[in-house]
C-alpha positions in Angstrom: 25.4 -47.2 120.4 22.3 -48.8 120.9 19.4 -47.4 122.6 19.9 -47.7 126.7 17.2 -47.3 129.6 18.4 -45.1 131.9 17.7 -47.3 135.9 15.3 -44.0 137.5 16.2 -44.7 141.9 12.5 -43.2 143.5 13.8 -40.7 146.3 12.0 -38.9 149.5 10.5 -35.8 148.9 12.6 -33.4 146.9 13.7 -31.0 150.5 13.6 -33.8 152.2 16.6 -36.3 151.2 19.6 -35.2 151.0 20.7 -36.3 148.2 19.1 -33.8 146.3 20.9 -30.9 148.2 22.9 -30.6 145.2 20.2 -28.6 144.5 19.3 -26.7 146.9 21.5 -24.5 147.2 20.9 -24.0 143.6 17.6 -23.0 144.4 18.7 -20.3 147.1 20.8 -18.7 144.0 17.4 -18.8 141.8 16.1 -17.1 144.3 18.4 -14.3 145.4 19.2 -13.7 141.6 14.9 -12.9 141.4 14.5 -11.0 144.5 17.3 -9.3 143.0 15.9 -8.7 139.3 12.5 -8.1 141.1 13.5 -5.2 142.7 15.8 -3.8 140.2 12.5 -3.3 137.8 10.9 -2.4 140.7 13.3 0.7 140.8 12.7 1.0 137.3 8.8 1.4 137.3 9.2 4.4 140.0 11.7 6.2 138.0 9.7 5.2 133.9 6.2 6.3 136.4 8.0 9.3 138.3 9.1 10.8 134.5 6.3 9.8 132.4 4.3 11.8 135.3 5.7 15.0 135.1 6.6 15.1 131.1 2.4 14.0 130.9 1.7 17.5 133.3 3.9 19.2 130.8 2.7 18.3 127.6 -0.3 18.8 128.6 -0.1 22.4 130.3 1.8 23.1 126.5 -0.8 21.9 124.8 -3.7 23.8 126.6 -2.7 26.6 123.9 -2.5 24.7 121.4 -5.4 22.1 120.6 -8.8 22.0 120.6 -9.3 18.7 122.6 -8.8 19.5 126.0 -5.3 18.4 126.6 -5.9 16.5 130.3 -8.1 14.3 127.8 -6.5 13.9 124.6 -2.4 13.5 125.6 -3.1 11.2 128.3 -5.9 9.2 126.8 -3.0 9.0 123.8 0.2 8.3 126.3 -2.0 5.6 128.1 -2.5 3.6 124.8 1.2 3.1 124.5 2.7 0.9 126.2 5.4 1.8 128.9 9.1 0.6 128.2 8.4 -1.2 131.6 5.6 -3.0 131.3 6.9 -4.9 128.2 10.7 -4.6 127.7 11.7 -7.4 125.1 9.7 -5.0 123.1 11.9 -2.0 123.4 15.4 -4.5 123.4 17.2 -4.2 120.4 17.0 -7.6 119.5 13.6 -9.4 119.6 14.3 -12.1 118.8 14.4 -12.6 122.6 10.8 -12.0 122.0 10.4 -15.6 120.4 12.9 -17.4 123.0 10.3 -19.7 124.4 11.8 -22.0 127.7 12.3 -25.0 128.9 8.6 -25.1 130.9 9.9 -28.5 133.1 13.8 -27.6 133.5 14.5 -26.9 136.7 18.3 -26.1 136.0 21.0 -28.1 134.2 24.8 -28.0 135.7 27.4 -28.5 133.5 30.5 -28.4 135.5 34.3 -30.4 134.8 32.8 -33.8 136.6 29.4 -34.3 135.5 26.6 -33.4 133.8 22.9 -32.9 135.9 19.7 -32.1 134.4 17.0 -30.8 137.3 13.3 -31.3 135.7 9.7 -31.0 137.2 7.2 -34.6 136.3 4.6 -33.6 139.2 1.8 -35.3 137.8 3.5 -38.0 136.1 4.2 -41.5 137.7 7.1 -43.4 138.0 5.7 -45.7 135.4 5.4 -43.8 132.8 8.5 -41.6 133.0 12.4 -43.1 130.3 15.3 -42.2 130.5 16.9 -42.8 127.3 20.6 -43.1 126.2 21.8 -43.2 122.5 24.6 -42.2 120.1 25.6 -38.8 122.3 21.8 -38.1 123.4 19.5 -38.5 125.4 15.9 -38.7 125.6 13.7 -37.7 129.0 9.8 -38.7 127.9 6.7 -38.7 130.0 2.9 -40.0 129.3 0.1 -39.4 131.1 -3.6 -40.3 131.0 -6.5 -40.8 132.6 -9.4 -41.9 131.2 -13.3 -42.8 132.7 -15.1 -45.4 133.6 -15.9 -45.9 129.8 -12.5 -45.6 128.4 -12.6 -42.2 127.0 -9.3 -39.8 127.9 -10.2 -37.2 129.9 -6.7 -35.7 130.9 -3.6 -37.0 128.5 -0.5 -34.8 128.9 2.6 -35.6 127.9 6.1 -33.9 126.7 9.8 -35.1 125.6 13.2 -33.8 125.5 15.8 -34.2 124.1 19.7 -33.1 125.7 23.5 -34.1 123.4 25.1 -35.3 125.8 29.2 -33.0 126.3 31.7 -35.3 124.4 34.0 -37.0 127.4 30.5 -38.1 129.6 30.5 -42.5 130.5 27.3 -42.7 129.2 27.6 -46.2 130.7 27.4 -44.7 133.8 23.9 -42.4 133.1 21.8 -42.1 136.3 17.8 -41.6 137.0 16.4 -40.2 140.7 13.0 -38.8 141.3 11.8 -37.0 144.1 8.4 -38.2 145.1 7.3 -35.0 144.5 8.2 -34.5 140.6 11.4 -33.8 140.7 14.0 -35.8 138.0 18.2 -35.2 138.2 19.8 -37.0 135.4 23.3 -37.1 136.8 25.5 -37.8 133.4 29.3 -38.4 135.2 32.7 -37.4 132.7 35.3 -39.0 132.3 
């Protein structure tokens, strides 16, 4: 199949255009999940802090008897130099590959259900003419390239991105649509058979 350019429909602001209403509920879910995660981390922090405080006090009392260096200086300085689990939870996980996970910084959400695949991207800072969505060989490519030049013609600001997504086998490739809000949220919808 030859590469085809997906048309882009310009819309109102993301939170004002009813077209994006399905994404609003997803944003609420993300916000709730973030809030729950923050509360859980806060509780863990408080628990680990109180445990470390009590173990520091207990260990400093034992070290006073056996150390030539004052206990509160040697133990506390050693403990303060080591990262706590709450500081870097990924470091203490068994799966160190999680440290190498790179997140897609433009991706807001990706939904893939029985009726459609929908990708929402943050493209703020790009003009509609600087964005391209193409479909070819069961793959969708999304590209953005922005440049600002000085009066002398020198490039002052340059940014670009390129994303590729494999489309589901049941995707209707000729019906892929792209919508762009005025504030830079691009929603690409791929209907399924």
